[in-house]
C-alpha positions as CSV (number, residue, x, y, z in Angstrom):
1,M,-8.4,-32.4,9.1
2,G,-7.3,-31.1,12.4
3,N,-5.5,-28.0,10.7
4,L,-8.6,-27.6,8.8
5,I,-10.7,-27.6,12.1
6,W,-8.3,-25.2,13.8
7,H,-8.5,-22.7,10.6
8,E,-12.3,-22.5,11.0
9,Y,-12.4,-21.8,14.4
10,A,-9.5,-19.3,14.1
11,R,-11.7,-17.9,10.9
12,F,-15.1,-17.7,13.3
13,T,-13.1,-16.2,15.7
14,S,-11.6,-13.2,13.7
15,I,-15.4,-13.0,12.1
16,T,-17.0,-12.6,15.5
17,A,-14.4,-10.1,17.1
18,S,-14.7,-8.0,13.9
19,I,-18.7,-8.2,14.1
20,Y,-18.5,-7.2,17.8
21,A,-15.8,-4.5,17.3
22,V,-17.9,-2.9,14.4
23,W,-21.1,-2.8,16.6
24,A,-19.4,-1.4,19.5
25,A,-17.7,1.2,17.6
26,F,-20.9,2.3,16.1
27,F,-22.1,2.2,19.9
28,G,-18.9,4.1,20.7
29,L,-19.9,6.9,18.4
30,F,-23.0,8.1,20.6
31,Y,-21.5,7.1,24.1
32,R,-18.1,8.2,24.0
33,K,-15.6,7.2,26.6
34,F,-11.8,6.8,26.7
35,F,-11.4,3.4,28.5
36,W,-7.9,4.0,30.1
37,D,-9.5,7.3,32.1
38,F,-9.1,5.8,35.4
39,I,-5.3,5.5,35.5
40,G,-4.6,8.8,36.9
41,G,-8.0,10.6,36.7
42,T,-9.7,12.6,39.2
43,L,-13.0,11.6,40.5
44,R,-15.3,14.5,40.5
45,D,-18.6,14.6,42.4
46,P,-21.0,16.2,39.4
47,G,-18.5,15.1,36.7
48,G,-17.8,11.4,37.4
49,L,-14.3,10.4,36.6
50,Q,-12.1,12.9,34.1
51,A,-9.1,11.5,32.6
52,P,-5.9,13.2,33.4
53,P,-4.1,16.3,31.6
54,S,-1.6,13.6,30.2
55,A,-4.3,11.7,28.2
56,A,-5.4,14.8,26.4
57,I,-4.7,13.6,23.0
58,F,-6.3,10.2,23.4
59,V,-9.5,12.2,24.9
60,S,-9.6,14.4,21.7
61,I,-9.3,11.4,19.2
62,I,-11.6,9.3,21.2
63,V,-14.2,11.5,22.9
64,K,-14.4,15.0,21.1
65,V,-13.7,13.6,17.6
66,P,-14.5,10.1,17.3
67,I,-11.8,8.8,15.0
68,V,-10.6,6.1,16.6
69,Q,-14.2,4.6,16.5
70,M,-14.7,5.2,12.7
71,I,-11.2,3.7,11.7
72,T,-11.9,0.6,13.9
73,I,-15.6,0.3,11.7
74,V,-13.5,0.6,8.6
75,L,-10.9,-1.7,9.5
76,G,-13.7,-4.4,11.3
77,L,-15.6,-4.3,7.9
78,F,-12.3,-4.9,5.8
79,I,-11.5,-7.9,8.2
80,I,-15.0,-9.0,7.6
81,A,-14.8,-8.8,3.8
82,L,-11.3,-10.8,4.1
83,E,-13.0,-13.5,6.1
84,F,-16.0,-13.8,4.5
85,P,-15.7,-12.7,1.1
86,A,-17.9,-12.0,-1.9
87,P,-16.6,-14.5,-5.1
88,P,-14.6,-11.8,-6.9
89,L,-12.5,-11.6,-3.8
90,K,-11.6,-14.9,-3.4
91,A,-9.3,-15.0,-6.4
92,L,-7.3,-11.6,-5.1
93,A,-3.6,-12.6,-3.4
94,I,-4.8,-10.5,-0.3
95,H,-7.6,-13.0,0.5
96,R,-5.0,-15.7,0.7
97,S,-2.6,-13.5,2.9
98,I,-2.3,-15.0,6.7
99,V,0.1,-12.4,7.6
100,L,-2.2,-9.5,6.5
101,R,-4.8,-11.0,8.5
102,M,-2.7,-11.0,11.5
103,V,-1.5,-7.6,11.4
104,L,-4.8,-6.3,10.5
105,L,-6.2,-7.9,13.6
106,L,-3.5,-6.9,15.8
107,F,-4.2,-3.3,14.5
108,Q,-7.8,-3.8,15.2
109,S,-7.1,-4.9,18.8
110,F,-4.6,-1.9,19.4
111,L,-7.2,0.5,18.3
112,A,-10.1,-1.3,20.3
113,I,-8.8,-1.0,23.6
114,L,-8.7,2.7,23.5
115,F,-12.2,3.0,23.7
116,Y,-14.7,1.6,26.5
117,Q,-17.3,-0.3,24.2
118,V,-14.9,-2.7,22.4
119,C,-13.0,-4.2,25.2
120,P,-14.7,-7.7,25.0
121,A,-13.5,-7.9,21.1
122,D,-9.9,-7.4,22.4
123,L,-10.5,-10.4,24.5
124,N,-11.8,-12.6,21.0
125,V,-8.7,-11.4,19.1
């Protein structure tokens, strides 16, 4: 019985983190901010905190073209589909793979920590 309870808590935590990541990634499409810009950034009076030149690749894939947010949305929806499956998905081997879920959650956490809006979702994972 104890294993079942812990499995359900892990499943609910995964669903909660993925739903929050999807919601925050949608929010991040409109309000784009690179979270780690305070490391080596420059504080300017009219512009606020600006990322250093060494973070140009992150600024380009998060702020200029929101690739990270879109990948986070797709990955979060896929994890939600795995954790809360439709009846045809329950018969597939991909639904039973715990290793796949762990890898997807780690990848989601890595992507989500890059932009500002999803940091609480990283704490859930």
